[in-house]
C-alpha positions in Angstrom: -108.5 -38.4 -189.8 -107.4 -38.4 -186.2 -104.8 -41.1 -186.9 -103.5 -39.1 -190.0 -102.8 -36.0 -187.7 -100.9 -38.2 -185.3 -97.1 -37.7 -184.9 -95.0 -40.0 -187.1 -93.3 -41.4 -184.0 -96.6 -42.5 -182.5 -97.9 -44.1 -185.8 -94.4 -45.9 -186.1 -94.8 -47.4 -182.6 -98.4 -48.4 -183.2 -97.5 -50.2 -186.6 -94.6 -51.9 -184.8 -96.9 -53.2 -182.0 -99.4 -54.3 -184.6 -96.6 -56.2 -186.3 -95.4 -57.8 -183.0 -99.1 -58.8 -182.3 -99.3 -60.6 -185.8 -96.1 -62.3 -185.5 -96.5 -63.3 -182.0 -99.6 -65.3 -183.0 -98.4 -66.5 -186.2 -98.1 -70.2 -184.9 -101.7 -70.4 -183.7 -102.9 -72.7 -186.3 -100.1 -75.1 -185.9 -100.4 -75.0 -182.1 -104.2 -75.8 -182.4 -103.5 -78.5 -184.9 -101.0 -80.1 -182.5 -103.5 -80.0 -179.9 -106.0 -81.8 -181.9 -103.6 -84.6 -182.7 -102.6 -84.9 -179.0 -106.3 -85.1 -178.1 -106.8 -87.9 -180.9 -104.1 -89.8 -179.7 -104.8 -89.7 -175.9 -108.2 -91.0 -176.7 -107.1 -93.5 -179.3 -109.2 -91.6 -182.1 -112.4 -92.1 -180.1 -113.9 -88.6 -179.7 -117.6 -88.3 -178.7 -119.7 -86.7 -181.6 -120.9 -84.0 -179.1 -117.2 -83.2 -178.3 -116.3 -83.0 -182.0 -119.4 -80.8 -182.9 -118.1 -78.3 -180.1 -114.5 -78.4 -181.3 -115.6 -77.7 -185.1 -117.9 -74.9 -183.7 -115.1 -73.4 -181.6 -112.3 -73.6 -184.2 -114.4 -72.1 -187.1 -115.2 -69.1 -185.1 -111.5 -68.8 -183.8 -110.0 -69.1 -187.3 -112.6 -66.6 -188.8 -111.9 -64.2 -186.0 -108.1 -64.6 -186.7 -108.7 -64.0 -190.6 -110.5 -60.8 -189.8 -107.9 -59.5 -187.3 -104.9 -60.3 -189.5 -106.7 -58.6 -192.4 -107.2 -55.5 -190.4 -103.5 -55.6 -189.1 -102.0 -56.3 -192.5 -104.2 -53.5 -194.1 -103.1 -50.9 -191.4 -99.5 -51.7 -191.5 -99.4 -51.8 -195.2 -101.1 -48.4 -195.6 -99.4 -46.7 -192.7 -96.0 -48.5 -192.4 -92.6 -47.6 -193.2 -92.3 -49.1 -196.7 -94.1 -47.0 -199.0 -96.8 -48.7 -201.3 -96.5 -48.9 -204.9 -98.9 -50.1 -207.7 -102.7 -50.2 -207.8 -103.0 -52.2 -204.5 -105.0 -50.4 -201.6 -103.3 -52.2 -198.7 -103.7 -55.9 -199.2 -106.8 -55.4 -201.5 -106.3 -55.3 -205.3 -109.2 -53.5 -207.0 -108.0 -55.3 -210.3 -107.4 -58.8 -209.1 -106.8 -61.2 -211.9 -108.1 -64.6 -210.8 -106.2 -66.3 -213.9 -103.0 -64.8 -212.7 -103.6 -66.1 -209.2 -104.5 -69.5 -210.5 -101.0 -69.7 -212.3 -99.2 -68.6 -209.4 -100.8 -71.1 -207.1 -100.3 -73.8 -209.7 -96.6 -73.1 -210.0 -95.9 -73.2 -206.4 -98.0 -76.4 -205.8 -96.2 -78.0 -208.8 -92.8 -77.3 -207.3 -93.7 -79.3 -204.3 -95.3 -82.0 -206.2 -92.2 -82.3 -208.4 -90.1 -82.6 -205.4 -92.1 -85.4 -203.9 -93.4 -87.4 -206.9 -90.9 -86.4 -209.5 -93.7 -85.5 -211.7 -96.8 -83.4 -211.8 -100.0 -82.9 -213.7 -100.3 -80.1 -216.3 -102.8 -77.2 -216.1 -105.4 -76.1 -218.5 -107.3 -72.9 -217.8 -110.7 -71.7 -219.3 -112.0 -68.2 -218.7 -115.6 -67.3 -219.5 -116.7 -63.6 -219.0 -120.5 -63.8 -219.5 -120.9 -60.1 -218.3 -118.1 -58.3 -220.4 -117.6 -60.8 -223.1 -114.1 -60.9 -224.6 -112.7 -59.2 -221.7 -110.5 -60.6 -218.9 -112.0 -61.3 -215.5 -111.2 -58.8 -212.8 -112.5 -58.6 -209.2 -112.1 -56.5 -206.3 -110.4 -59.0 -203.9 -107.5 -60.0 -201.5 -105.1 -61.9 -203.8 -103.6 -63.6 -200.8 -106.8 -65.1 -199.7 -107.5 -66.4 -203.2 -104.1 -67.7 -203.5 -104.3 -69.7 -200.1 -107.6 -71.4 -201.2 -106.2 -72.3 -204.7 -102.8 -73.5 -203.5 -104.6 -76.1 -201.0 -106.9 -77.2 -203.6 -103.9 -77.7 -206.1 -102.0 -79.7 -203.6 -104.9 -82.0 -202.9 -105.6 -82.3 -206.6 -102.0 -83.0 -207.6 -101.7 -85.7 -204.8 -104.8 -87.3 -205.8 -103.8 -87.5 -209.4 -100.3 -88.7 -208.9 -101.4 -91.4 -206.3 -104.4 -92.5 -208.3 -102.3 -92.9 -211.7 -99.2 -94.1 -210.2 -96.2 -94.2 -212.7 -98.1 -93.3 -215.7 -96.1 -91.3 -218.2 -99.0 -89.1 -219.2 -101.1 -88.1 -216.1 -104.4 -86.2 -216.7 -104.3 -82.5 -216.4 -106.0 -80.3 -213.7 -108.6 -78.2 -215.5 -109.6 -74.8 -214.0 -112.6 -72.9 -215.2 -113.1 -69.3 -214.4 -116.5 -67.8 -215.0 -117.9 -64.4 -214.1 -121.8 -64.2 -213.8 -124.3 -61.7 -212.8 -123.8 -62.4 -209.0 -120.9 -64.6 -208.5 -117.3 -65.3 -209.8 -116.8 -69.1 -210.0 -113.4 -70.8 -209.9 -114.0 -74.5 -210.8 -110.9 -77.0 -210.4 -111.5 -80.5 -211.8 -109.0 -83.5 -211.7 -109.1 -87.0 -212.3 -107.7 -88.3 -209.1 -110.0 -91.0 -208.5 -112.5 -89.0 -206.3 -113.6 -90.2 -202.9 -117.0 -91.8 -201.6 -119.8 -89.5 -201.3 -120.2 -90.4 -197.6 -116.9 -88.6 -197.0 -117.1 -85.4 -198.7 -118.7 -83.5 -195.7 -116.0 -85.2 -193.4 -113.2 -83.4 -195.5 -114.3 -80.0 -193.9 -114.0 -81.1 -190.2 -110.9 -80.6 -188.3 -110.9 -83.8 -186.6 -110.8 -85.8 -189.9 -107.9 -86.5 -192.2 -107.2 -89.0 -195.0 -103.5 -88.6 -194.4 -101.4 -90.8 -192.1 -100.3 -89.8 -188.7 -97.5 -87.3 -188.9 -94.0 -88.4 -187.9 -92.6 -87.1 -184.5 -89.7 -84.9 -184.2 -86.5 -85.5 -182.2 -88.3 -83.6 -179.3 -91.1 -86.4 -179.4 -93.5 -83.6 -180.3 -95.6 -84.5 -183.5 -94.9 -82.3 -186.5 -97.9 -80.4 -187.9 -97.8 -80.1 -191.6 -101.2 -78.5 -192.6 -101.6 -79.9 -196.0 -103.8 -83.1 -195.8 -104.0 -83.1 -192.2 -107.6 -81.6 -191.8 -106.8 -78.0 -191.9 -106.4 -77.0 -195.6 -110.0 -77.3 -196.7 -111.9 -76.1 -193.6 -109.6 -73.0 -193.3 -109.8 -72.4 -197.0 -113.7 -72.5 -196.9 -113.5 -70.0 -194.1 -111.3 -67.6 -196.4 -113.9 -68.1 -199.0 -116.9 -67.3 -196.7 -115.2 -64.3 -195.0 -116.4 -62.2 -197.9 -119.7 -64.2 -198.3 -118.4 -66.7 -200.9 -118.1 -70.3 -200.4 -116.1 -73.7 -201.1 -117.9 -76.8 -202.2 -116.6 -80.1 -203.2 -118.3 -82.6 -205.6 -116.8 -86.0 -206.1 -117.3 -88.9 -208.6 -115.9 -91.8 -206.9 -113.6 -93.8 -209.4 -112.9 -90.8 -211.7 -112.2 -87.4 -209.9 -113.3 -84.4 -208.0 -114.6 -80.8 -208.5 -113.9 -78.0 -206.2 -115.7 -74.7 -206.7 -114.7 -71.5 -205.2 -117.6 -68.8 -205.0 -116.7 -65.3 -204.8 -119.0 -62.2 -205.0 -118.9 -60.5 -208.4 -119.6 -56.9 -206.7 -117.5 -55.7 -203.9 -120.4 -54.0 -202.3 -121.9 -57.3 -201.6 -118.7 -58.7 -200.0 -119.0 -57.6 -196.5 -117.0 -59.5 -194.0 -118.7 -62.5 -192.1 -117.8 -62.4 -188.4 -118.8 -64.6 -185.5 -121.3 -63.3 -182.9 -120.4 -63.6 -179.1 -123.4 -63.6 -176.9 -125.2 -66.0 -174.4 -126.6 -67.9 -177.3 -123.4 -68.9 -178.7 -122.2 -70.4 -175.4 -125.0 -73.0 -175.8 -123.3 -74.7 -178.7 -120.5 -75.8 -176.3 -122.9 -77.5 -174.0 -125.3 -78.7 -176.7 -125.7 -82.5 -177.5 -125.6 -83.9 -181.1 -129.1 -83.7 -182.6 -130.7 -87.1 -183.2 -131.8 -88.1 -186.6 -135.4 -89.3 -187.2 -134.8 -91.5 -190.2 -134.4 -95.2 -190.4 -130.7 -94.9 -191.6 -128.8 -92.7 -189.2 -125.9 -92.4 -191.8 -128.2 -91.1 -194.5 -128.0 -87.8 -196.3 -131.5 -86.7 -194.8 -130.3 -87.1 -191.2 -127.0 -85.2 -191.9 -128.9 -82.4 -193.6 -131.4 -82.2 -190.8 -128.7 -81.9 -188.1 -126.9 -79.3 -190.2 -130.0 -77.3 -190.5 -130.7 -77.6 -186.7 -127.2 -76.2 -186.0 -127.5 -73.5 -188.5 -131.0 -72.4 -187.2 -129.7 -70.4 -184.4 -126.9 -68.9 -186.3 -123.4 -68.1 -184.9 -122.0 -65.7 -187.5 -123.1 -62.2 -188.2 -122.5 -59.8 -190.9 -120.6 -56.5 -190.5 -122.2 -54.0 -192.8 -120.4 -50.9 -191.4 
């Protein structure tokens, strides 16, 4: 209410300052990615597990905070900016977001890139199942740009896998997307026949220090270019977008056949509170912590990885803002 009664000049200056702050930090992700590349290069790819764990912890919290700050800035500048808002949107939030339309939009843009690179692309098949309101299209209160970001990254990964796995075949198998609304969750499952990956590598895909893509080429200024697709950033940041409103992003792979990626979203907006990192004395311990030691005979087994992940989660580094 105080802001609504403020003079138009002051509101304009405040919005302008917010936009300048947002634009000034628009290259943060690329800058951090370049730093990771330089770190790996300086150490010939040999990074200590404790260092990698600390970097993962730091970047998850940094990017989650960045998502939240940009969400607030965009929401304010859209609602109080110079450009009048039209349509049903409330800032960047769509109270009747159609996941099917966002899927189509993300697919079309990813397909454009795929056609440019491979001169072909897989088709799309979409199945929609509304268990709650049978026969009606699925709608959700959500930020379409967040959902688009997740889907666009998944489509790029799936298209690349399908095209490289099937090579020059005339008819490549389609990518299938299933959208389901249940009592608690809305699930968007993307299935491809891109050959999949070994089960041992699934968890690695969400680490910033890991990438299946080759080292990016260097520019004329001898600085490495940092394309985000396939360079260790698309999936971990997409998962943060999903978790920001208490959803999730998980991967399942059948090596030799294909992969499934499932985006979980809250079906009810009152359960989709933002998830934010907590900054206190406890969180500083993670930067000094050593890697937990597994107590199973095979140090690479799932039992060890689950145990170590559980030890990491036990102290908790994220909190829920319920205000």
